N, C-alpha and C positions, 0 to 999 in steps of 0.2 A: 564569618562566612560558613553556613554550613557543611557539612560531608553530606554523602547520601545515608551512610552508617548514622549521622548524628540525624538527620529530617528523620529515617525511619524510628530511631529512640525516641524521638517525639511526636510520631504520631502522625507526621505530615506525609501526603499521599504521593508518591515519586512516580513518573513515568519519563520513556523518552521514546522518542521518533529516530525508525530508522529507517535502510532499505535493506539492512541485515546485509550488506556487502562486507566481508572479512571475515576475521577467523571467529570462531563461535566460543572458543577460550575467550576471549575475550569480553564475548556478550555473558557470557556464563557468570564472570567475575561481579556483573552488575547484578543478576537475576533477584541476589539474596535480599538487594535492599530496593526491588522495583514493584511497583503494586500494576502497572501498566505499562504494556509495548506495545505503541504503535508502529507498524509496518506498512513502508510507503512500496508497495506492489506494481511496477509498470507495466510490465508485456511479459505473458507467460511463455511463449516463441522462443525459443530459442537465440535463433536468428534473427530474428527483429530485434529483439531485445540487442543483444550486440549491434546493430546497425545504429540504433537512437541510442545508449546510453555508452557503447564504445565498450561495455564487458560483459562475460558470461554470465545468466543468471544459473547457470547450474548450483552456486556454493550457495547463493540468496533462498534456493528452494531448498536447501537442504538445509541451510540454518532455519527457515520455517517450520518445516520438520520435528527438527529438534527442539526449538522453543515451544510447539504444540507437545511434545512429550514431556518438556521436563519445566515445563514455566508454572507455578499453580493461581499467577493471578492473570490480568484481563489481557486479551490480545486483539486486535483492534486492525484491520485491514485497510488500506486505503488506496483505493488504484487513481491515480488521475487519469480523466479521460480522455485522450486526446482524439477529432479526428482526423483520418488518416493513418493515423497509429495505432492506436490501441480498440480502437470503437466496432470491433466487428463482431459477428455473431460467432463466428471461430475463434477467436479469443476469448470471449466470454465464456463461448464453451470451454474450451481447454482453461480455463482459468476456474471454473466452476468445478471439472473434474478433479486440478490439482488439488482443489480447498478444501471437495466432498468428504474425505474422511480423517480430516482432520478437525477433531470434533472440539477440542479447546478456544477454536475461535469464536470468539463473541460475534463479530459481525465484520461486514463490506464494506466499505464506505467509498460510493464513488463522488468523485470529486471532478466538475466540469474544468475543460483544461480554461486557462486565463493567458492571458497577453502581457503579462507583467513585467515579464526578463526582458523585452525587448529593448528599451531603454539601458539596461545595464549591460546587455551583451554588447549593444553601441557603444557605449563609454566605454567598454574594454577592448574595443576593435574587433572585436569577433562576432563573426554571420552567426546570427540566429534564425535554424533552419527550418521554424516552425511559423515564422513570423507573415506568411500567406493565410494561416488557420486559423479559421473564426472559433468563437466561444460556442459549444453545444448548448439547444436550445432546452428549454424544461422539457419538452416533450420529448426531445433524442435523449435527453437522461433519463426518463421515465422508461421510453422504449429501452434503452440498454438494462436498468434496471429489472426489468421485466424479463428481457431473455436470460440474463443473469441468475434468474431467483427460480427460473423454470426450465436451467440447467442444475439449479441444487435448490430442493424446493427447501431443505431443511437448513438455510441459513439465515440470517436474519442481514437484508440487504436496507442502506440508508444512501440518501441523495443527497451532500455537503452538509451534512448535520442533522437531516433530518428526520427522527427517527421511525420513520414509517416505509413498508415494504410496499413496493408498486403494485 
């Protein structure tokens, strides 16, 4: 079994995906061994973030800023796009404003919401509060990407891994 340090020594690419919720000090211990960090960023608005995730995003945003300032590898931001939750022009503008001055962010990838968690929640006996939300269409995703791109024209925007700006 390899450790991160062993993989790095052998030239293997190292990556993590995280919401960055937690202490930066814990993340900082991993950074020397990482080539890429994928950041899951849900909602820029503090109140909405707390409503849908149950936690504040203040620490997450601070960790993203610190990562931007200290990490020398690749930083990719992924935003799960959920109709009725974060697919608004206001949220995209606030998101663009937040990321606009973070120059070490490689790109922002918009991921269309999917309903794959419904069955898992049912099996766990939990209510899935987004069960009535539909997956956004390709045209909805392109429109959202265009709005985000207009607010932050210097940032490369991807839609579900497709490497093209809208």
